[in-house]
C-alpha positions in Angstrom: 77.6 -108.0 75.6 77.2 -108.3 71.8 73.6 -107.0 72.2 74.8 -103.9 73.9 77.5 -103.4 71.2 74.9 -103.8 68.3 72.4 -101.6 70.1 75.0 -98.9 70.6 76.1 -99.1 67.1 72.6 -98.9 65.9 71.6 -95.9 68.0 74.8 -94.0 67.4 75.4 -95.1 63.8 71.9 -94.5 62.4 71.9 -90.8 63.2 75.4 -90.4 61.8 74.4 -92.3 58.7 71.3 -90.1 58.3 73.2 -86.9 58.7 75.9 -88.0 56.2 73.2 -88.9 53.7 71.5 -85.6 54.1 74.8 -83.7 53.8 75.7 -85.6 50.6 72.2 -84.9 49.2 72.4 -81.2 49.8 76.0 -81.0 48.6 75.0 -82.6 45.3 72.2 -80.1 44.6 73.2 -77.2 42.3 73.1 -73.7 43.6 70.5 -71.8 41.7 70.5 -68.0 41.8 67.4 -66.6 43.5 67.0 -63.9 40.9 66.7 -64.1 37.1 68.8 -60.9 37.1 71.7 -62.4 39.1 75.2 -62.1 37.7 75.4 -65.8 36.8 72.2 -65.7 34.8 73.2 -62.5 33.1 76.6 -63.9 32.3 78.5 -61.6 34.6 81.1 -63.0 37.0 80.9 -61.6 40.5 82.8 -63.1 43.4 80.7 -61.0 45.8 77.5 -62.6 44.7 75.9 -65.0 47.1 72.6 -66.7 46.1 69.8 -65.9 48.4 66.0 -66.0 48.5 64.0 -63.0 49.5 60.3 -62.3 49.7 58.5 -59.1 50.4 54.9 -59.0 51.2 53.1 -55.8 51.9 49.9 -54.9 53.5 48.8 -53.1 50.4 49.0 -56.3 48.4 46.4 -57.9 50.5 44.2 -54.7 50.4 44.3 -54.6 46.6 43.5 -58.2 46.4 40.6 -57.8 48.7 39.3 -54.8 46.7 39.9 -56.7 43.4 37.9 -59.7 44.6 35.1 -57.6 45.9 34.8 -55.6 42.6 35.1 -58.8 40.6 32.3 -60.5 42.6 29.9 -57.6 41.6 31.2 -57.3 38.0 32.4 -53.7 38.5 34.3 -51.9 35.8 36.5 -50.6 38.6 38.2 -54.0 39.1 41.2 -53.2 36.9 41.8 -50.1 39.1 42.2 -52.0 42.4 45.8 -51.0 42.8 45.1 -47.4 42.0 42.3 -47.3 44.5 44.8 -48.3 47.2 47.4 -45.9 45.9 45.0 -42.9 45.8 43.6 -43.9 49.2 47.1 -44.0 50.7 48.0 -40.7 49.0 45.1 -38.9 50.7 45.2 -41.0 53.9 41.7 -42.4 53.4 40.4 -45.7 54.5 41.2 -47.9 51.5 37.6 -49.2 51.5 35.9 -45.8 51.4 36.0 -45.0 47.7 34.6 -48.5 46.9 31.9 -48.2 49.6 30.7 -44.9 48.2 30.8 -46.2 44.6 28.7 -49.2 45.8 26.1 -46.9 47.4 26.0 -44.2 44.7 26.2 -46.3 41.5 26.2 -50.0 42.3 30.0 -50.0 41.7 29.8 -47.9 38.5 27.1 -50.0 36.8 24.5 -47.2 37.0 26.1 -43.9 36.1 25.4 -41.0 33.8 26.6 -41.9 30.3 30.3 -41.3 29.6 30.8 -39.7 33.0 33.1 -42.2 34.8 31.3 -40.7 37.9 30.6 -43.7 40.2 30.5 -41.6 43.3 27.6 -39.3 42.7 30.1 -36.5 42.8 28.5 -33.2 41.8 25.4 -34.9 40.4 22.3 -32.9 41.1 19.3 -33.6 38.9 20.4 -32.8 35.3 23.8 -31.4 36.5 26.6 -34.0 36.1 30.3 -33.6 36.6 32.1 -35.8 34.1 35.6 -37.2 34.1 37.8 -38.4 31.3 38.4 -41.8 33.0 38.0 -43.6 36.3 41.5 -42.7 37.7 40.8 -39.0 37.2 37.4 -39.4 39.0 39.0 -41.4 41.9 41.7 -38.8 42.3 39.2 -35.9 42.4 36.8 -37.6 44.7 39.6 -38.7 47.1 41.1 -35.3 47.1 37.7 -33.7 47.9 37.0 -36.3 50.6 40.3 -35.5 52.2 40.2 -31.7 52.1 36.5 -30.9 52.5 35.5 -33.7 54.8 38.2 -35.6 56.6 40.4 -32.5 57.2 37.3 -30.7 58.5 36.7 -33.4 61.1 34.0 -35.2 59.1 35.5 -38.7 59.3 32.6 -41.1 59.9 30.0 -42.1 57.3 27.4 -40.3 59.4 29.4 -37.1 59.4 30.3 -37.3 55.7 26.6 -38.0 54.8 25.5 -34.7 56.4 27.5 -32.8 53.8 27.9 -35.3 50.9 24.2 -36.2 50.6 22.1 -34.2 53.0 18.8 -35.7 51.8 19.8 -39.0 53.4 19.5 -37.4 56.8 15.7 -37.4 56.2 15.8 -41.1 55.4 17.0 -42.2 58.8 20.7 -42.1 57.7 20.2 -44.8 55.0 23.3 -43.6 53.1 25.6 -43.9 56.2 24.1 -47.2 57.1 24.8 -48.6 53.7 28.4 -47.2 53.7 29.0 -48.8 57.0 27.7 -52.1 55.7 29.9 -51.9 52.6 32.9 -51.0 54.7 32.3 -54.1 56.8 31.8 -56.3 53.7 35.2 -55.1 52.5 37.1 -56.1 55.7 
């Protein structure tokens, strides 16, 4: 009978003891506001304030990180503009990888461009004729806007279709431009 009493006490008492210890432990921890801008941290009393934790992750964060890593791997001067590439691509509803893929094909990610042109996309470069931009963001904006209005909106939305208008000589080379763009798009996934 004593055995049953002690076994019962052990199996019922141990969980209660554990729960009581956990409760005491959590009750003794200070409540820390989740934000450095909470009323307590700022010295403002607010009875409505309840500490909470929040986190927001967006798809664009992952896309920018992917672009940044890719550009870093190849030592591209476009790396600091990763967030802008995403923002401009979203603005014109382009595949976020397209500007980078074209820059990779046309200039090895801006490493081989006409001097002081910021033109990594071969945009308006024909022989000695070169369209120059003041900076990379201006170039990205112009190229993205042109891709949207003169290509995508006209139904030219695959690398093969874009190639026919963007760089017609590539058609004679068995579509090398489109093959490269497709490969770079895949690399950026």
